[in-house]
VOKENU-361899 format. One record per residue (C-alpha): residue in three letters; residue number from 1; x, y, z. Coordinates in nm, 3 decimals. Example, Ala and Ser with C-alpha at 12.3 -4.5 7.8 and 13.67 -1.06 7.14 Angstrom:
2
@code=ALA, pos=1, X=1.230, Y=-0.450, Z=0.780
@code=SER, pos=2, X=1.367, Y=-0.106, Z=0.714
# end
This chain:
279
@code=MET, pos=1, X=-1.277, Y=2.642, Z=1.500
@code=HIS, pos=2, X=-1.219, Y=2.287, Z=1.609
@code=SER, pos=3, X=-0.956, Y=2.017, Z=1.631
@code=ASP, pos=4, X=-0.865, Y=1.795, Z=1.339
@code=SER, pos=5, X=-1.115, Y=1.532, Z=1.456
@code=PRO, pos=6, X=-1.432, Y=1.494, Z=1.248
@code=LEU, pos=7, X=-1.621, Y=1.422, Z=1.573
@code=VAL, pos=8, X=-1.773, Y=1.680, Z=1.805
@code=SER, pos=9, X=-1.935, Y=1.619, Z=2.142
@code=VAL, pos=10, X=-2.283, Y=1.717, Z=2.255
@code=GLU, pos=11, X=-2.114, Y=1.958, Z=2.497
@code=TRP, pos=12, X=-1.934, Y=2.126, Z=2.208
@code=LEU, pos=13, X=-2.258, Y=2.150, Z=2.011
@code=VAL, pos=14, X=-2.437, Y=2.319, Z=2.302
@code=GLN, pos=15, X=-2.158, Y=2.576, Z=2.327
@code=ASN, pos=16, X=-2.156, Y=2.649, Z=1.952
@code=LEU, pos=17, X=-2.522, Y=2.633, Z=1.849
@code=ASP, pos=18, X=-2.543, Y=3.012, Z=1.833
@code=ASN, pos=19, X=-2.264, Y=3.035, Z=1.574
@code=PRO, pos=20, X=-2.439, Y=3.192, Z=1.271
@code=LYS, pos=21, X=-2.232, Y=2.980, Z=1.033
@code=LEU, pos=22, X=-2.317, Y=2.652, Z=1.205
@code=LEU, pos=23, X=-2.588, Y=2.450, Z=1.034
@code=LEU, pos=24, X=-2.725, Y=2.143, Z=1.214
@code=LEU, pos=25, X=-2.849, Y=1.848, Z=1.008
@code=ASP, pos=26, X=-3.044, Y=1.542, Z=1.118
@code=ALA, pos=27, X=-2.949, Y=1.248, Z=0.893
@code=SER, pos=28, X=-3.165, Y=0.984, Z=1.062
@code=MET, pos=29, X=-3.289, Y=0.698, Z=0.845
@code=ASN, pos=30, X=-3.608, Y=0.498, Z=0.873
@code=GLN, pos=31, X=-3.433, Y=0.173, Z=0.784
@code=VAL, pos=32, X=-3.166, Y=0.049, Z=1.024
@code=VAL, pos=33, X=-2.974, Y=-0.267, Z=0.928
@code=GLY, pos=34, X=-2.711, Y=-0.462, Z=1.119
@code=THR, pos=35, X=-2.807, Y=-0.354, Z=1.468
@code=ALA, pos=36, X=-3.124, Y=-0.334, Z=1.676
@code=PRO, pos=37, X=-3.286, Y=0.004, Z=1.598
@code=LEU, pos=38, X=-3.360, Y=0.253, Z=1.870
@code=VAL, pos=39, X=-3.733, Y=0.324, Z=1.838
@code=TYR, pos=40, X=-3.890, Y=0.650, Z=1.954
@code=GLU, pos=41, X=-4.250, Y=0.676, Z=2.071
@code=GLN, pos=42, X=-4.283, Y=1.003, Z=1.884
@code=PHE, pos=43, X=-4.065, Y=1.207, Z=1.653
@code=CYS, pos=44, X=-3.820, Y=1.451, Z=1.806
@code=CYS, pos=45, X=-3.508, Y=1.634, Z=1.694
@code=ILE, pos=46, X=-3.243, Y=1.867, Z=1.829
@code=PRO, pos=47, X=-3.367, Y=2.229, Z=1.816
@code=GLY, pos=48, X=-3.273, Y=2.402, Z=1.493
@code=ALA, pos=49, X=-3.196, Y=2.083, Z=1.303
@code=ARG, pos=50, X=-3.285, Y=2.055, Z=0.936
@code=GLN, pos=51, X=-3.354, Y=1.720, Z=0.770
@code=CYS, pos=52, X=-3.079, Y=1.568, Z=0.558
@code=ASP, pos=53, X=-3.290, Y=1.299, Z=0.389
@code=LEU, pos=54, X=-3.056, Y=1.023, Z=0.273
@code=GLU, pos=55, X=-3.338, Y=0.792, Z=0.169
@code=ASN, pos=56, X=-3.545, Y=1.019, Z=-0.056
@code=ARG, pos=57, X=-3.351, Y=1.333, Z=-0.151
@code=PHE, pos=58, X=-2.973, Y=1.286, Z=-0.131
@code=ILE, pos=59, X=-2.974, Y=0.980, Z=-0.358
@code=ASP, pos=60, X=-2.954, Y=0.882, Z=-0.724
@code=LYS, pos=61, X=-3.316, Y=0.792, Z=-0.794
@code=ASP, pos=62, X=-3.220, Y=0.636, Z=-1.128
@code=SER, pos=63, X=-2.987, Y=0.380, Z=-0.972
@code=PRO, pos=64, X=-3.118, Y=0.024, Z=-0.929
@code=LEU, pos=65, X=-2.907, Y=-0.006, Z=-0.615
@code=PRO, pos=66, X=-3.014, Y=0.123, Z=-0.271
@code=HIS, pos=67, X=-2.877, Y=0.446, Z=-0.121
@code=THR, pos=68, X=-2.664, Y=0.540, Z=-0.422
@code=LEU, pos=69, X=-2.482, Y=0.873, Z=-0.391
@code=PRO, pos=70, X=-2.647, Y=1.167, Z=-0.570
@code=SER, pos=71, X=-2.488, Y=1.343, Z=-0.863
@code=GLU, pos=72, X=-2.315, Y=1.677, Z=-0.817
@code=THR, pos=73, X=-2.626, Y=1.848, Z=-0.955
@code=VAL, pos=74, X=-2.874, Y=1.670, Z=-0.727
@code=PHE, pos=75, X=-2.648, Y=1.718, Z=-0.425
@code=THR, pos=76, X=-2.614, Y=2.090, Z=-0.498
@code=GLN, pos=77, X=-2.989, Y=2.134, Z=-0.543
@code=GLN, pos=78, X=-3.074, Y=1.953, Z=-0.222
@code=ALA, pos=79, X=-2.799, Y=2.115, Z=-0.014
@code=GLN, pos=80, X=-2.894, Y=2.462, Z=-0.136
@code=ARG, pos=81, X=-3.258, Y=2.385, Z=-0.052
@code=LEU, pos=82, X=-3.144, Y=2.329, Z=0.308
@code=GLY, pos=83, X=-2.986, Y=2.674, Z=0.312
@code=ILE, pos=84, X=-2.628, Y=2.547, Z=0.318
@code=ASN, pos=85, X=-2.360, Y=2.791, Z=0.208
@code=ALA, pos=86, X=-2.005, Y=2.738, Z=0.089
@code=ASP, pos=87, X=-1.876, Y=2.866, Z=0.424
@code=SER, pos=88, X=-2.127, Y=2.678, Z=0.642
@code=ILE, pos=89, X=-1.996, Y=2.471, Z=0.932
@code=ILE, pos=90, X=-2.208, Y=2.159, Z=0.894
@code=VAL, pos=91, X=-2.273, Y=1.947, Z=1.204
@code=ILE, pos=92, X=-2.460, Y=1.619, Z=1.155
@code=TYR, pos=93, X=-2.625, Y=1.375, Z=1.393
@code=ASP, pos=94, X=-2.877, Y=1.091, Z=1.379
@code=ASN, pos=95, X=-3.131, Y=0.937, Z=1.613
@code=GLN, pos=96, X=-2.940, Y=0.610, Z=1.661
@code=GLY, pos=97, X=-2.631, Y=0.771, Z=1.814
@code=ILE, pos=98, X=-2.392, Y=0.678, Z=1.536
@code=TYR, pos=99, X=-2.551, Y=0.522, Z=1.228
@code=ALA, pos=100, X=-2.642, Y=0.736, Z=0.926
@code=ALA, pos=101, X=-2.467, Y=1.060, Z=1.022
@code=PRO, pos=102, X=-2.126, Y=0.929, Z=0.906
@code=ARG, pos=103, X=-2.277, Y=0.859, Z=0.563
@code=ALA, pos=104, X=-2.400, Y=1.218, Z=0.536
@code=TRP, pos=105, X=-2.061, Y=1.344, Z=0.661
@code=TRP, pos=106, X=-1.873, Y=1.152, Z=0.394
@code=MET, pos=107, X=-2.122, Y=1.256, Z=0.125
@code=PHE, pos=108, X=-2.039, Y=1.620, Z=0.199
@code=ARG, pos=109, X=-1.669, Y=1.538, Z=0.193
@code=ILE, pos=110, X=-1.712, Y=1.358, Z=-0.141
@code=MET, pos=111, X=-1.878, Y=1.672, Z=-0.273
@code=GLY, pos=112, X=-1.587, Y=1.888, Z=-0.162
@code=HIS, pos=113, X=-1.717, Y=2.042, Z=0.160
@code=GLU, pos=114, X=-1.450, Y=2.013, Z=0.431
@code=GLN, pos=115, X=-1.613, Y=2.193, Z=0.725
@code=VAL, pos=116, X=-1.837, Y=1.906, Z=0.829
@code=TYR, pos=117, X=-1.855, Y=1.715, Z=1.160
@code=VAL, pos=118, X=-2.051, Y=1.437, Z=1.330
@code=VAL, pos=119, X=-2.201, Y=1.460, Z=1.679
@code=ASP, pos=120, X=-2.073, Y=1.162, Z=1.878
@code=GLY, pos=121, X=-2.374, Y=0.995, Z=2.037
@code=GLY, pos=122, X=-2.624, Y=1.199, Z=1.839
@code=LEU, pos=123, X=-2.979, Y=1.240, Z=1.962
@code=PRO, pos=124, X=-2.958, Y=0.968, Z=2.232
@code=GLU, pos=125, X=-2.662, Y=1.143, Z=2.394
@code=TRP, pos=126, X=-2.836, Y=1.481, Z=2.357
@code=GLN, pos=127, X=-3.137, Y=1.344, Z=2.544
@code=ARG, pos=128, X=-2.925, Y=1.161, Z=2.800
@code=GLN, pos=129, X=-2.772, Y=1.493, Z=2.899
@code=GLY, pos=130, X=-3.119, Y=1.637, Z=2.951
@code=HIS, pos=131, X=-3.138, Y=1.882, Z=2.663
@code=ALA, pos=132, X=-3.473, Y=1.982, Z=2.516
@code=THR, pos=133, X=-3.596, Y=1.855, Z=2.181
@code=GLU, pos=134, X=-3.845, Y=1.980, Z=1.924
@code=SER, pos=135, X=-4.122, Y=1.806, Z=1.733
@code=GLU, pos=136, X=-4.049, Y=1.954, Z=1.390
@code=PHE, pos=137, X=-3.745, Y=2.014, Z=1.174
@code=ALA, pos=138, X=-3.634, Y=2.371, Z=1.111
@code=GLN, pos=139, X=-3.675, Y=2.510, Z=0.760
@code=ALA, pos=140, X=-3.431, Y=2.723, Z=0.565
@code=SER, pos=141, X=-3.533, Y=3.088, Z=0.532
@code=ARG, pos=142, X=-3.350, Y=3.118, Z=0.200
@code=PRO, pos=143, X=-3.155, Y=2.890, Z=-0.034
@code=GLY, pos=144, X=-2.783, Y=2.846, Z=0.020
@code=ASP, pos=145, X=-2.500, Y=2.891, Z=-0.227
@code=ILE, pos=146, X=-2.306, Y=2.567, Z=-0.176
@code=GLN, pos=147, X=-2.178, Y=2.399, Z=-0.494
@code=GLY, pos=148, X=-2.091, Y=2.031, Z=-0.495
@code=VAL, pos=149, X=-1.753, Y=1.948, Z=-0.648
@code=PHE, pos=150, X=-1.711, Y=1.572, Z=-0.679
@code=GLN, pos=151, X=-1.390, Y=1.435, Z=-0.523
@code=ALA, pos=152, X=-1.332, Y=1.115, Z=-0.721
@code=GLN, pos=153, X=-1.056, Y=0.986, Z=-0.493
@code=ARG, pos=154, X=-1.306, Y=0.954, Z=-0.206
@code=VAL, pos=155, X=-1.522, Y=0.701, Z=-0.392
@code=CYS, pos=156, X=-1.436, Y=0.363, Z=-0.543
@code=SER, pos=157, X=-1.627, Y=0.195, Z=-0.825
@code=CYS, pos=158, X=-1.666, Y=-0.177, Z=-0.881
@code=ALA, pos=159, X=-1.420, Y=-0.169, Z=-1.172
@code=GLN, pos=160, X=-1.164, Y=0.024, Z=-0.967
@code=LEU, pos=161, X=-1.200, Y=-0.216, Z=-0.676
@code=LEU, pos=162, X=-1.169, Y=-0.519, Z=-0.902
@code=SER, pos=163, X=-0.848, Y=-0.384, Z=-1.054
@code=SER, pos=164, X=-0.700, Y=-0.316, Z=-0.709
@code=LEU, pos=165, X=-0.756, Y=-0.665, Z=-0.565
@code=GLY, pos=166, X=-0.426, Y=-0.792, Z=-0.429
@code=ALA, pos=167, X=-0.252, Y=-0.456, Z=-0.456
@code=PRO, pos=168, X=0.001, Y=-0.430, Z=-0.170
@code=SER, pos=169, X=-0.086, Y=-0.070, Z=-0.087
@code=THR, pos=170, X=-0.466, Y=-0.113, Z=-0.074
@code=GLY, pos=171, X=-0.680, Y=-0.237, Z=0.213
@code=ILE, pos=172, X=-1.047, Y=-0.332, Z=0.181
@code=VAL, pos=173, X=-1.250, Y=-0.307, Z=0.500
@code=ASP, pos=174, X=-1.595, Y=-0.470, Z=0.529
@code=ALA, pos=175, X=-1.825, Y=-0.327, Z=0.797
@code=ARG, pos=176, X=-2.081, Y=-0.609, Z=0.790
@code=SER, pos=177, X=-2.119, Y=-0.865, Z=1.067
@code=GLU, pos=178, X=-1.876, Y=-1.154, Z=1.088
@code=ALA, pos=179, X=-2.155, Y=-1.400, Z=1.000
@code=ARG, pos=180, X=-2.243, Y=-1.211, Z=0.681
@code=PHE, pos=181, X=-1.875, Y=-1.162, Z=0.596
@code=TYR, pos=182, X=-1.818, Y=-1.538, Z=0.602
@code=GLY, pos=183, X=-2.149, Y=-1.619, Z=0.434
@code=GLN, pos=184, X=-2.287, Y=-1.786, Z=0.747
@code=ALA, pos=185, X=-2.590, Y=-1.556, Z=0.774
@code=PRO, pos=186, X=-2.829, Y=-1.454, Z=0.496
@code=GLU, pos=187, X=-2.806, Y=-1.112, Z=0.340
@code=PRO, pos=188, X=-3.099, Y=-0.879, Z=0.421
@code=ARG, pos=189, X=-3.151, Y=-0.817, Z=0.050
@code=PRO, pos=190, X=-3.270, Y=-1.109, Z=-0.168
@code=GLY, pos=191, X=-3.059, Y=-1.249, Z=-0.449
@code=LEU, pos=192, X=-2.718, Y=-1.171, Z=-0.300
@code=ARG, pos=193, X=-2.444, Y=-1.429, Z=-0.259
@code=GLY, pos=194, X=-2.284, Y=-1.489, Z=0.078
@code=GLY, pos=195, X=-1.919, Y=-1.417, Z=0.148
@code=HIS, pos=196, X=-1.683, Y=-1.127, Z=0.099
@code=ILE, pos=197, X=-1.456, Y=-0.947, Z=-0.146
@code=PRO, pos=198, X=-1.127, Y=-1.139, Z=-0.181
@code=GLY, pos=199, X=-0.854, Y=-0.991, Z=0.036
@code=SER, pos=200, X=-1.091, Y=-0.781, Z=0.244
@code=VAL, pos=201, X=-1.079, Y=-0.769, Z=0.623
@code=ASN, pos=202, X=-1.379, Y=-0.770, Z=0.851
@code=LEU, pos=203, X=-1.432, Y=-0.488, Z=1.100
@code=PRO, pos=204, X=-1.801, Y=-0.487, Z=1.200
@code=PHE, pos=205, X=-1.920, Y=-0.137, Z=1.279
@code=VAL, pos=206, X=-2.087, Y=-0.253, Z=1.601
@code=GLU, pos=207, X=-1.744, Y=-0.345, Z=1.740
@code=LEU, pos=208, X=-1.643, Y=0.022, Z=1.725
@code=MET, pos=209, X=-1.929, Y=0.136, Z=1.945
@code=GLN, pos=210, X=-1.954, Y=0.190, Z=2.317
@code=GLY, pos=211, X=-2.323, Y=0.237, Z=2.376
@code=PHE, pos=212, X=-2.453, Y=0.504, Z=2.140
@code=LYS, pos=213, X=-2.108, Y=0.659, Z=2.094
@code=PHE, pos=214, X=-1.779, Y=0.558, Z=1.942
@code=ALA, pos=215, X=-1.536, Y=0.374, Z=2.164
@code=SER, pos=216, X=-1.230, Y=0.572, Z=2.274
@code=ARG, pos=217, X=-0.969, Y=0.664, Z=2.017
@code=SER, pos=218, X=-0.724, Y=0.414, Z=2.167
@code=ILE, pos=219, X=-0.974, Y=0.130, Z=2.138
@code=LEU, pos=220, X=-1.054, Y=0.227, Z=1.779
@code=ALA, pos=221, X=-0.683, Y=0.225, Z=1.701
@code=GLU, pos=222, X=-0.652, Y=-0.124, Z=1.852
@code=ARG, pos=223, X=-0.943, Y=-0.250, Z=1.642
@code=PHE, pos=224, X=-0.783, Y=-0.123, Z=1.322
@code=ALA, pos=225, X=-0.438, Y=-0.250, Z=1.417
@code=ALA, pos=226, X=-0.583, Y=-0.597, Z=1.474
@code=THR, pos=227, X=-0.697, Y=-0.613, Z=1.111
@code=GLY, pos=228, X=-0.338, Y=-0.581, Z=0.987
@code=ILE, pos=229, X=-0.408, Y=-0.287, Z=0.759
@code=LYS, pos=230, X=-0.139, Y=-0.019, Z=0.744
@code=SER, pos=231, X=-0.186, Y=0.350, Z=0.808
@code=GLU, pos=232, X=-0.021, Y=0.438, Z=0.478
@code=ASP, pos=233, X=-0.255, Y=0.212, Z=0.276
@code=ARG, pos=234, X=-0.540, Y=0.342, Z=0.065
@code=LEU, pos=235, X=-0.841, Y=0.206, Z=0.251
@code=ILE, pos=236, X=-1.164, Y=0.119, Z=0.069
@code=PHE, pos=237, X=-1.472, Y=0.069, Z=0.287
@code=SER, pos=238, X=-1.766, Y=-0.155, Z=0.204
@code=CYS, pos=239, X=-2.082, Y=-0.287, Z=0.373
@code=GLY, pos=240, X=-2.426, Y=-0.386, Z=0.247
@code=SER, pos=241, X=-2.533, Y=-0.066, Z=0.071
@code=GLY, pos=242, X=-2.277, Y=0.201, Z=0.156
@code=ILE, pos=243, X=-2.426, Y=0.330, Z=0.482
@code=THR, pos=244, X=-2.254, Y=0.150, Z=0.770
@code=ALA, pos=245, X=-1.923, Y=0.140, Z=0.578
@code=CYS, pos=246, X=-1.910, Y=0.513, Z=0.653
@code=ILE, pos=247, X=-1.921, Y=0.442, Z=1.028
@code=VAL, pos=248, X=-1.596, Y=0.247, Z=1.001
@code=LEU, pos=249, X=-1.456, Y=0.504, Z=0.757
@code=LEU, pos=250, X=-1.529, Y=0.781, Z=1.009
@code=ALA, pos=251, X=-1.361, Y=0.579, Z=1.283
@code=ALA, pos=252, X=-1.055, Y=0.544, Z=1.059
@code=ALA, pos=253, X=-1.048, Y=0.921, Z=1.015
@code=VAL, pos=254, X=-1.072, Y=0.967, Z=1.393
@code=VAL, pos=255, X=-0.774, Y=0.735, Z=1.439
@code=GLY, pos=256, X=-0.576, Y=0.930, Z=1.180
@code=TYR, pos=257, X=-0.591, Y=0.729, Z=0.858
@code=GLN, pos=258, X=-0.569, Y=0.963, Z=0.561
@code=SER, pos=259, X=-0.639, Y=0.787, Z=0.230
@code=LEU, pos=260, X=-1.001, Y=0.679, Z=0.257
@code=ALA, pos=261, X=-1.258, Y=0.582, Z=-0.005
@code=LEU, pos=262, X=-1.612, Y=0.443, Z=-0.004
@code=TYR, pos=263, X=-1.722, Y=0.157, Z=-0.228
@code=ASP, pos=264, X=-2.065, Y=0.310, Z=-0.258
@code=ALA, pos=265, X=-2.249, Y=0.017, Z=-0.418
@code=SER, pos=266, X=-2.090, Y=-0.225, Z=-0.169
@code=TRP, pos=267, X=-2.227, Y=-0.578, Z=-0.136
@code=SER, pos=268, X=-2.556, Y=-0.482, Z=-0.304
@code=GLU, pos=269, X=-2.355, Y=-0.474, Z=-0.626
@code=TRP, pos=270, X=-2.067, Y=-0.714, Z=-0.556
@code=GLY, pos=271, X=-2.289, Y=-0.982, Z=-0.405
@code=ALA, pos=272, X=-2.525, Y=-0.969, Z=-0.703
@code=GLY, pos=273, X=-2.251, Y=-0.975, Z=-0.967
@code=HIS, pos=274, X=-2.201, Y=-1.345, Z=-1.030
@code=GLN, pos=275, X=-1.899, Y=-1.271, Z=-1.248
@code=LEU, pos=276, X=-1.724, Y=-1.104, Z=-0.954
@code=PRO, pos=277, X=-1.496, Y=-1.316, Z=-0.731
@code=ILE, pos=278, X=-1.586, Y=-1.386, Z=-0.370
@code=ASP, pos=279, X=-1.430, Y=-1.567, Z=-0.077
# end
């Protein structure tokens, strides 16, 4: 259906919107951290899009940490509610261009769904090209049959990360700003220490952007090469709460890195754990 890239263009989306297996999801979030949010005068979405609510539905409501991944059961319930089937081709965008859609993309990958893509440039690029929008999300006419199957290798826990510190074949990539990485700027959440996970490298997600879209593949490759991480390494991605880490993780997938994992709790957990080492 498509190339090996997890990204699709607005042009591709326009040409494929009538595919009966394609299901379009809007993963926009109300809270945008780490970059100036794009604010809309009134709500709009791409026609046919259904809401993939990462803040209220696709989360673990029992977790004390923000934006924690849902369980298999909760994911399955919410995805079926959206009418998603096991053979659905899921295409995701958000209203910031590239912000929350990568998180939704990786959530589906974590839950075992491989046919999932992100629209490069999202709603801003859709509007820039002059396409019409709608004022309401579409609703599913019937529940889907998708079943989440948790892929443990695509997630990293605090204990797993702690045990892998210093391992020669593991790279830890922090998507926060340089000032937060070095503890020179306060964390947006109270009670968190400044600094970074020992041995991690800093690759701020904003440095991978060109406007509302990703920079070219060659520029992305240069950014990753500059960090010194190796393509054969297992890469673990972190940020403040597990959202923007997925932007950098998606960029790594675009470049061709294979062994990718998300530290879901990210600095919300590590920065609060005073027994955990920091640099």
